[in-house]
C-alpha positions in Angstrom: 6.0 3.4 -12.5 5.0 3.0 -8.8 1.7 1.3 -8.1 -1.0 2.6 -5.8 -2.1 -0.4 -3.7 -5.2 -0.3 -1.5 -4.3 -2.7 1.3 -7.3 -3.0 3.7 -9.3 -5.4 5.9 -13.0 -5.8 5.1 -16.0 -7.9 6.0 -17.7 -10.3 3.6 -20.3 -7.6 2.9 -17.7 -5.0 2.1 -17.3 -2.8 5.2 -13.9 -1.6 6.5 -15.3 -0.3 9.8 -18.4 0.0 11.9 -20.7 3.0 11.4 -18.8 4.8 14.2 -15.4 4.1 12.5 -14.3 1.4 14.9 -12.9 -1.8 13.5 -12.1 -3.8 16.6 -14.9 -6.3 15.7 -12.4 -7.6 13.1 -10.1 -9.4 15.4 -6.4 -9.4 14.3 -5.4 -13.0 14.4 -1.8 -14.2 14.8 -1.8 -15.7 11.3 -2.9 -12.3 9.8 -0.2 -10.5 11.7 2.4 -13.1 10.5 1.2 -12.7 6.9 1.4 -8.9 7.1 4.8 -9.0 8.8 6.2 -11.3 6.1 4.5 -10.1 2.9 3.7 -6.5 3.6 5.9 -5.5 6.6 5.5 -1.8 6.0 1.8 -2.0 6.9 2.8 -2.9 10.5 2.8 0.3 12.6 6.2 1.5 13.7 5.5 1.2 17.4 4.8 -2.6 17.1 7.4 -3.5 14.5 10.1 -4.3 17.1 8.0 -6.5 19.3 6.8 -8.4 16.2 10.3 -8.8 14.9 9.7 -6.7 11.8 13.1 -5.3 10.8 15.1 -4.2 7.8 14.5 -1.8 5.0 11.2 -1.3 3.3 10.5 -3.9 0.6 7.0 -3.1 -0.8 6.0 0.4 0.2 7.8 3.6 1.1 4.7 5.9 1.2 1.3 5.7 2.8 -1.9 7.7 2.0 -4.6 7.9 4.6 -7.7 9.8 5.5 -8.2 11.8 8.7 -10.4 9.0 10.3 -7.7 6.4 9.6 -5.0 8.7 11.1 -7.0 9.9 14.2 -6.7 6.7 16.3 -2.9 7.1 16.3 -3.2 10.7 17.3 -5.6 9.9 20.1 -3.0 7.4 21.4 -0.4 10.1 21.3 1.3 8.8 18.2 1.8 11.5 15.6 3.8 9.4 13.2 2.2 5.9 13.1 4.3 4.8 10.1 7.6 6.6 10.8 9.3 4.1 8.4 7.2 5.6 5.5 6.5 9.0 4.0 3.0 9.7 5.4 0.3 11.8 3.7 -2.9 12.5 5.6 -5.8 14.0 3.7 -7.8 16.4 5.8 -9.3 19.9 5.5 -9.6 20.2 9.3 -6.3 18.9 10.8 -3.5 21.4 11.4 0.0 20.8 9.9 1.8 17.9 11.6 4.7 18.6 14.1 6.4 15.6 12.5 8.1 16.2 9.1 7.4 12.6 8.1 3.6 13.3 8.2 2.3 15.8 5.7 -1.3 16.9 6.1 -2.8 17.6 2.6 -6.0 19.5 2.0 -5.7 19.3 -1.8 -7.1 16.8 -4.3 -5.9 13.3 -3.4 -5.9 12.1 -7.0 -3.6 14.8 -8.2 -1.1 13.9 -5.4 -1.4 10.2 -6.1 -0.8 10.7 -9.8 2.3 12.9 -9.0 3.7 10.3 -6.5 3.2 7.4 -9.0 5.5 9.2 -11.4 8.3 9.6 -8.9 10.9 7.0 -8.2 10.5 4.7 -5.2 8.6 1.7 -3.9 4.8 1.3 -4.2 2.3 3.5 -2.5 0.0 2.1 0.2 -3.5 3.5 0.4 -4.5 2.6 4.0 -8.0 4.1 3.9 -10.6 5.1 4.6 -13.6 4.6 2.5 -14.1 8.1 1.3 -10.4 8.6 0.3 -10.5 5.2 -1.4 -13.6 6.2 -3.3 -11.8 9.3 -4.6 -8.7 7.4 -5.5 -10.3 4.2 -7.0 -9.8 5.3 -10.6 -6.0 5.3 -10.0 -5.7 2.3 -7.8 -3.5 -0.3 -9.5 -4.0 -3.2 -7.0 -6.3 -4.2 -4.2 -5.0 -6.4 -1.3 -8.1 -7.3 0.7 -7.9 -9.1 4.0 -11.4 -10.6 3.8 -12.7 -11.3 7.3 -15.3 -14.0 7.8 -17.8 -11.5 9.2 -21.0 -10.0 7.9 -21.4 -6.6 9.5 -24.7 -5.4 8.0 -23.7 -1.7 8.0 -20.6 0.5 8.3 -18.0 2.3 6.3 -17.8 0.7 2.8 -14.6 -0.3 1.2 -14.9 2.7 -1.2 -17.4 5.4 -0.9 -18.4 6.6 -4.4 -21.4 6.8 -6.6 -22.2 4.0 -9.0 -19.0 3.8 -11.1 -17.9 0.2 -11.6 -14.1 -0.5 -11.7 -13.0 -4.0 -12.8 -10.2 -5.9 -11.1 -8.6 -9.3 -11.9 -7.9 -11.7 -9.1 -4.2 -12.6 -9.2 -3.7 -14.3 -5.8 -5.8 -15.8 -3.0 -4.2 -16.8 0.3 -6.6 -18.5 2.8 -5.4 -18.3 6.4 -6.2 -20.7 9.3 -8.3 -18.0 11.1 -10.7 -17.9 8.2 -9.3 -14.6 6.7 -8.6 -14.8 3.0 -6.1 -12.4 1.6 -7.2 -11.5 -1.9 -4.9 -9.7 -4.3 -6.4 -8.0 -7.4 -4.9 -6.0 -10.3 -6.9 -3.2 -12.0 -8.1 -4.5 -15.4 -6.4 -2.7 -18.3 -8.6 -0.6 -20.5 
C-alpha cells in the first residue's frame, strides 16, 4: 500500500510559515537543496529541476496533495502546475477548476481522497501542506519528513492545525546538515 508522507520544513517551535503564510524567513541552504534533490527529488518544483540537475523518473512520489495556501504562490508567479512531474491535488472550496489536467482542484473531504489514493497502485503520496490540510490528514499520515530549521519563530502556521488529538510517531532517521537543518524522518506508531 502507498504511504502518505508529510514532507515539510518547520521551525524548532513547530511553525511551517509566518502568520501571513510566508516562509522566506526559513532560508533554503545549498545543503538542503542537495538533500532534497538526492533523497526526495520529486519535492523540487518542475521549473527548477533542470537548473538543479534533477532528472529521471520519479523514485519516491508520484502524487502531491496541497492546500490552497500552499498552491497560491505558484499561481501568483504564473505557474499553474508547479509539480508537473506529479499528479497534483489542491484542496480548496474557492479555487475554480484548473486549466491544467495535471492539477485537480478538490472541494471534497481530503481524508476520503487520501484513503482512496493509498489503495491505488503507484509511488508514495507527498503531503506538501499546509497546516490545516495536514491537521485533517494527520490520522492517515504514515510518515513525517521534517526539515527542522534552527529558528524559533514565536508564532505562525503550525505544522498541523487540529484540536488536541495526540498522534505518536517513531523516529527512524535523523540527518544533520551543515547549515544546521536536521532532517527528521518519523513513522506512524502502529496501534
